[in-house]
C-alpha positions in Angstrom: 0.0 0.0 0.0 2.8 2.4 0.9 4.4 1.8 -2.5 1.2 2.6 -4.3 0.9 5.8 -2.2 4.4 6.8 -3.1 3.7 6.3 -6.8 0.6 8.3 -6.6 2.3 11.1 -4.7 5.1 11.3 -7.2 2.6 11.1 -10.1 0.9 14.1 -8.5 4.2 16.0 -8.1 5.0 15.3 -11.8 1.6 16.5 -12.8 2.0 19.7 -10.9 5.4 20.3 -12.3 4.2 19.7 -15.8 1.3 22.2 -15.3 3.4 24.9 -13.7 6.2 24.7 -16.2 3.7 24.6 -19.0 1.9 27.7 -17.8 5.2 29.6 -17.4 6.4 28.6 -20.8 3.1 29.6 -22.4 3.1 33.0 -20.8 6.7 33.5 -21.8 5.9 32.5 -25.3 3.1 35.0 -25.7 5.2 37.7 -24.0 8.0 36.9 -26.4 5.7 37.0 -29.4 4.3 40.4 -28.4 7.8 41.8 -28.0 8.9 40.5 -31.4 5.7 41.9 -33.0 6.9 45.4 -32.0 8.3 45.3 -35.6 4.7 46.0 -36.7 5.1 49.4 -35.1 8.3 50.1 -37.0 12.0 49.3 -36.8 12.6 52.0 -34.2 10.1 50.3 -31.8 11.7 46.9 -32.2 15.2 48.4 -31.7 13.9 50.1 -28.5 12.5 46.8 -27.2 15.6 44.8 -28.1 17.9 47.3 -26.4 15.8 47.3 -23.2 15.8 43.5 -23.2 19.6 43.8 -23.2 19.3 46.2 -20.2 20.7 49.1 -22.2 19.4 51.5 -19.6 22.0 50.0 -17.1 25.0 50.4 -19.4 27.1 53.5 -19.6 27.3 53.4 -23.4 23.7 52.6 -24.0 24.4 49.5 -26.0 23.3 47.1 -23.3 24.5 43.5 -22.6 23.5 41.1 -25.4 24.6 38.2 -23.2 21.4 38.7 -21.2 19.5 37.3 -24.2 21.7 34.3 -24.2 21.0 33.7 -20.5 17.2 34.0 -21.2 17.6 31.4 -24.0 19.5 29.1 -21.6 16.8 29.5 -19.0 14.0 28.7 -21.5 15.9 25.7 -22.7 16.3 24.4 -19.1 12.6 25.0 -18.3 11.5 23.4 -21.6 13.8 20.3 -20.9 12.2 20.0 -17.4 8.7 20.3 -19.0 9.5 17.5 -21.4 11.0 15.2 -18.7 7.9 15.5 -16.4 5.5 15.2 -19.3 7.1 12.2 -21.1 5.7 9.7 -18.7 2.3 10.3 -20.1 3.2 9.9 -23.8 2.5 6.6 -25.6 6.2 5.8 -26.4 5.9 2.2 -27.3 4.2 0.8 -30.5 1.8 -1.1 -28.3 0.7 2.0 -26.5 0.3 3.9 -29.7 -1.9 1.2 -31.2 -4.0 1.1 -28.0 -4.5 4.8 -28.1 -5.4 4.8 -31.8 -7.9 1.9 -31.1 -9.4 3.8 -28.2 -9.8 7.0 -30.2 -11.6 5.1 -33.0 -14.1 3.6 -30.4 -14.5 6.6 -28.2 -14.9 9.9 -30.2 -13.9 12.2 -27.4 -12.8 15.7 -28.3 -10.5 16.3 -25.4 -8.6 13.0 -26.2 -8.1 14.3 -29.7 -6.8 17.6 -28.3 -4.4 15.6 -26.1 -3.1 13.7 -29.1 -2.6 17.1 -31.0 -0.7 18.4 -28.0 1.5 15.3 -27.9 2.2 15.6 -31.6 3.0 19.3 -31.6 5.2 18.7 -28.5 7.4 16.3 -30.6 7.7 18.9 -33.4 8.6 21.6 -30.9 11.2 19.3 -29.3 13.0 19.2 -32.7 12.7 22.9 -33.6 12.9 24.8 -30.4 16.6 23.9 -29.7 17.5 25.2 -33.1 15.7 28.5 -32.5 17.2 29.0 -29.1 20.7 28.3 -30.5 20.3 30.7 -33.3 19.2 33.5 -31.0 21.4 32.6 -28.0 24.6 32.3 -29.9 24.2 35.6 -31.7 22.2 37.9 -29.4 23.7 41.0 -30.8 21.9 40.4 -34.1 18.4 40.8 -32.5 16.8 43.8 -34.2 15.0 44.7 -37.4 17.9 44.0 -39.8 19.6 41.2 -38.0 16.3 39.3 -37.3 15.1 39.9 -40.9 18.4 38.5 -42.2 18.1 35.4 -40.0 14.4 34.8 -40.8 14.4 35.6 -44.6 17.9 36.0 -45.7 19.1 32.8 -44.1 15.8 30.9 -44.6 15.0 30.8 -40.9 11.3 30.9 -41.7 11.6 27.2 -42.6 12.0 26.8 -38.8 10.1 29.7 -37.5 6.9 29.1 -39.4 6.2 25.5 -38.3 7.5 26.4 -34.8 5.0 29.3 -34.6 2.1 27.1 -35.6 3.0 24.2 -33.3 3.9 26.2 -30.2 0.7 28.3 -30.3 -1.4 25.3 -30.7 0.5 23.4 -28.0 0.3 26.3 -25.6 -3.4 27.0 -26.1 -4.3 23.3 -25.6 -2.0 23.1 -22.6 -3.5 26.0 -20.9 -7.0 24.7 -21.7 -6.2 21.4 -20.0 -4.6 23.1 -17.0 -7.7 25.3 -16.7 -9.9 22.2 -16.7 -7.9 20.7 -13.9 -8.4 23.8 -11.8 -12.2 24.0 -12.4 -12.2 26.9 -14.9 -14.9 25.1 -16.9 -17.2 25.2 -13.9 -16.5 28.9 -13.3 -17.1 29.7 -16.9 -20.3 27.6 -16.8 -19.4 25.4 -19.8 -16.4 23.5 -21.2 -17.4 24.8 -24.6 -16.9 28.4 -23.6 -13.4 27.5 -22.3 -12.6 25.8 -25.6 -13.8 28.9 -27.5 -11.4 31.0 -25.5 -8.6 28.5 -26.4 -9.4 28.8 -30.1 -9.6 32.6 -30.1 -6.2 32.8 -28.4 -4.7 30.4 -30.9 -6.0 32.3 -33.9 -5.0 35.7 -32.4 -1.4 34.8 -31.6 -0.9 32.9 -34.8 -2.2 35.9 -36.7 0.1 38.2 -34.8 3.1 35.9 -35.4 2.5 35.6 -39.1 2.1 39.4 -39.4 5.4 39.9 -37.6 7.2 37.5 -39.8 5.9 39.2 -42.9 6.8 42.6 -41.4 10.5 41.6 -41.4 10.7 41.2 -45.2 11.3 44.9 -46.0 14.2 45.0 -43.6 16.0 42.0 -45.1 19.4 43.2 -46.5 19.7 43.0 -50.2 
């Protein structure tokens, strides 16, 4: 009995760690996207945002400390790695588990189970693309800005990474927050689960739209 209680307690701890790290990552993601979308207000606005992220207001020459961005990238990588480690125990890793899940989804047409499968699938894509993005940014933080970012995205074909990453992280984050909200009773507070799902969809469409607009806004700043 004690062994079962220990397993349940650790399972609960892992669940809590997954939820908390997921919420922090989702909030960071949306904050990051809004900061990047400052390019929509013009190159001066993005330059101001980039310099303040580098703590330019604390440096005597006003150029800031680009290594701050590298530290943020490392912090995000560590938090994402933790999130993956605590979430992986729920994934159907073996072929047998995958077949059982597929069979269950064919028998039981449950929308939340489909959302979970989408979240798992997007998580795998993110696991492959996110390290590349963090390396590109963290290894050259001084290039963050209208011209440098445009060169990385369009001049060096970074959009081949950023576009699928944008779509998958936004979907993954929205579904994740939806599932966390269900665990904490938000569906009850909002009267219906359908209303919570509507909020999830609106957030996904909104942030994907902002992200796509920001990517396109970099095109005019790409060096010839």
